[in-house]
C-alpha positions as CSV (number, residue, x, y, z in Angstrom):
1,M,-58.2,214.0,76.9
2,S,-55.7,216.8,77.0
3,E,-58.4,219.2,78.0
4,A,-59.2,217.0,81.0
5,K,-55.5,216.8,81.9
6,A,-55.2,220.6,81.7
7,L,-58.2,221.0,83.9
8,S,-56.9,218.5,86.4
9,D,-53.5,220.3,86.5
10,R,-55.3,223.6,87.2
11,I,-57.3,222.1,90.0
12,D,-54.1,220.6,91.5
13,A,-52.4,224.0,91.3
14,L,-55.3,225.6,93.0
15,E,-55.4,223.0,95.8
16,V,-51.6,223.6,96.4
17,R,-52.1,227.3,96.6
18,L,-55.1,226.9,98.9
19,T,-53.0,224.7,101.2
20,F,-50.2,227.3,101.4
21,Q,-52.7,230.1,102.0
22,D,-54.3,228.1,104.8
23,E,-50.9,227.7,106.5
24,T,-50.1,231.3,106.0
25,I,-53.4,232.4,107.5
26,E,-52.9,230.1,110.5
27,M,-49.4,231.5,111.1
28,L,-50.7,235.1,110.9
29,N,-53.5,234.3,113.3
30,L,-50.9,232.9,115.8
31,T,-48.8,236.0,115.4
32,I,-51.7,238.4,115.9
33,T,-52.8,236.4,119.0
34,A,-49.4,236.6,120.5
35,Q,-49.2,240.4,119.8
36,W,-52.5,241.0,121.4
37,Q,-51.4,239.1,124.5
38,Q,-48.3,241.3,124.6
39,I,-50.3,244.5,124.1
40,D,-52.6,243.5,126.9
41,A,-49.7,242.8,129.3
42,L,-48.1,246.1,128.4
43,T,-51.3,248.0,128.8
44,R,-51.7,246.5,132.3
45,Q,-48.1,247.5,133.1
46,I,-48.7,251.1,132.0
47,A,-51.8,251.3,134.1
48,A,-49.9,250.1,137.1
49,L,-47.0,252.5,136.6
50,K,-49.5,255.4,136.1
51,E,-51.1,254.5,139.4
52,R,-47.7,254.3,141.1
53,V,-46.7,257.7,139.8
54,Q,-50.0,259.3,140.8
55,E,-49.6,257.8,144.3
56,A,-46.0,259.0,144.6
57,E,-47.1,262.5,143.5
58,S,-49.9,262.6,146.0
59,N,-47.6,261.5,148.8
60,A,-44.8,264.0,147.9
61,T,-44.0,266.8,150.4
62,G,-44.0,270.4,149.3
63,P,-45.2,271.9,146.0
64,P,-44.0,269.9,143.0
65,N,-43.0,273.0,141.0
66,D,-40.7,274.8,143.5
67,P,-38.3,277.1,141.6
68,P,-34.6,276.4,142.1
69,P,-32.9,278.2,145.0
70,H,-30.8,280.5,142.7
71,Y,-34.0,282.4,141.6
Protein backbone atom coordinates (compact mmCIF):
# COMPACT_ATOMS: atom_id res chain seq x y z
CA MET A 1 0.00 0.00 0.00
CA SER A 2 2.90 2.39 0.49
CA GLU A 3 3.55 2.28 -3.25
CA ALA A 4 -0.04 3.39 -3.92
CA LYS A 5 0.34 6.18 -1.34
CA ALA A 6 3.57 7.39 -2.97
CA LEU A 7 1.90 7.38 -6.38
CA SER A 8 -1.09 9.26 -5.01
CA ASP A 9 1.23 11.86 -3.42
CA ARG A 10 3.06 12.33 -6.72
CA ILE A 11 -0.22 12.80 -8.57
CA ASP A 12 -1.37 15.35 -5.98
CA ALA A 13 1.91 17.26 -6.33
CA LEU A 14 1.55 17.28 -10.11
CA GLU A 15 -2.02 18.55 -9.86
CA VAL A 16 -0.91 21.39 -7.56
CA ARG A 17 1.90 22.33 -9.95
CA LEU A 18 -0.50 22.25 -12.89
CA THR A 19 -2.92 24.55 -11.08
CA PHE A 20 -0.17 27.10 -10.35
CA GLN A 21 1.07 26.87 -13.94
CA ASP A 22 -2.43 27.50 -15.26
CA GLU A 23 -2.75 30.58 -13.05
CA THR A 24 0.64 31.85 -14.17
CA ILE A 25 -0.21 31.34 -17.83
CA GLU A 26 -3.48 33.24 -17.40
CA MET A 27 -1.69 36.15 -15.68
CA LEU A 28 0.92 36.25 -18.44
CA ASN A 29 -1.79 36.20 -21.08
CA LEU A 30 -3.54 39.17 -19.44
CA THR A 31 -0.25 41.05 -19.21
CA ILE A 32 0.58 40.43 -22.86
CA THR A 33 -2.90 41.48 -23.95
CA ALA A 34 -2.61 44.75 -22.00
CA GLN A 35 0.83 45.40 -23.48
CA TRP A 36 -0.42 44.85 -27.03
CA GLN A 37 -3.28 47.27 -26.43
CA GLN A 38 -0.80 49.86 -25.18
CA ILE A 39 1.52 49.22 -28.15
CA ASP A 40 -1.40 49.68 -30.56
CA ALA A 41 -2.38 52.96 -28.89
CA LEU A 42 1.20 54.24 -28.99
CA THR A 43 1.55 53.23 -32.64
CA ARG A 44 -1.57 55.21 -33.51
CA GLN A 45 -0.24 58.22 -31.57
CA ILE A 46 3.09 58.07 -33.40
CA ALA A 47 1.33 57.89 -36.76
CA ALA A 48 -0.83 60.91 -35.87
CA LEU A 49 2.21 62.89 -34.69
CA LYS A 50 4.13 61.98 -37.84
CA GLU A 51 1.21 63.19 -39.93
CA ARG A 52 1.07 66.47 -37.98
CA VAL A 53 4.81 67.06 -38.41
CA GLN A 54 4.62 66.41 -42.14
CA GLU A 55 1.65 68.76 -42.42
CA ALA A 56 3.48 71.46 -40.45
CA GLU A 57 6.58 71.06 -42.64
CA SER A 58 4.55 71.35 -45.83
CA ASN A 59 2.82 74.51 -44.56
CA ALA A 60 6.04 76.17 -43.36
CA THR A 61 7.15 79.31 -45.20
CA GLY A 62 10.63 79.59 -46.62
CA PRO A 63 13.23 76.89 -47.02
CA PRO A 64 13.60 74.75 -43.91
CA ASN A 65 17.42 74.76 -44.00
CA ASP A 66 18.20 78.50 -44.10
CA PRO A 67 21.66 79.23 -42.73
CA PRO A 68 21.78 81.51 -39.73
CA PRO A 69 22.17 85.26 -40.47
CA HIS A 70 25.76 85.45 -39.21
CA TYR A 71 27.06 83.30 -42.12
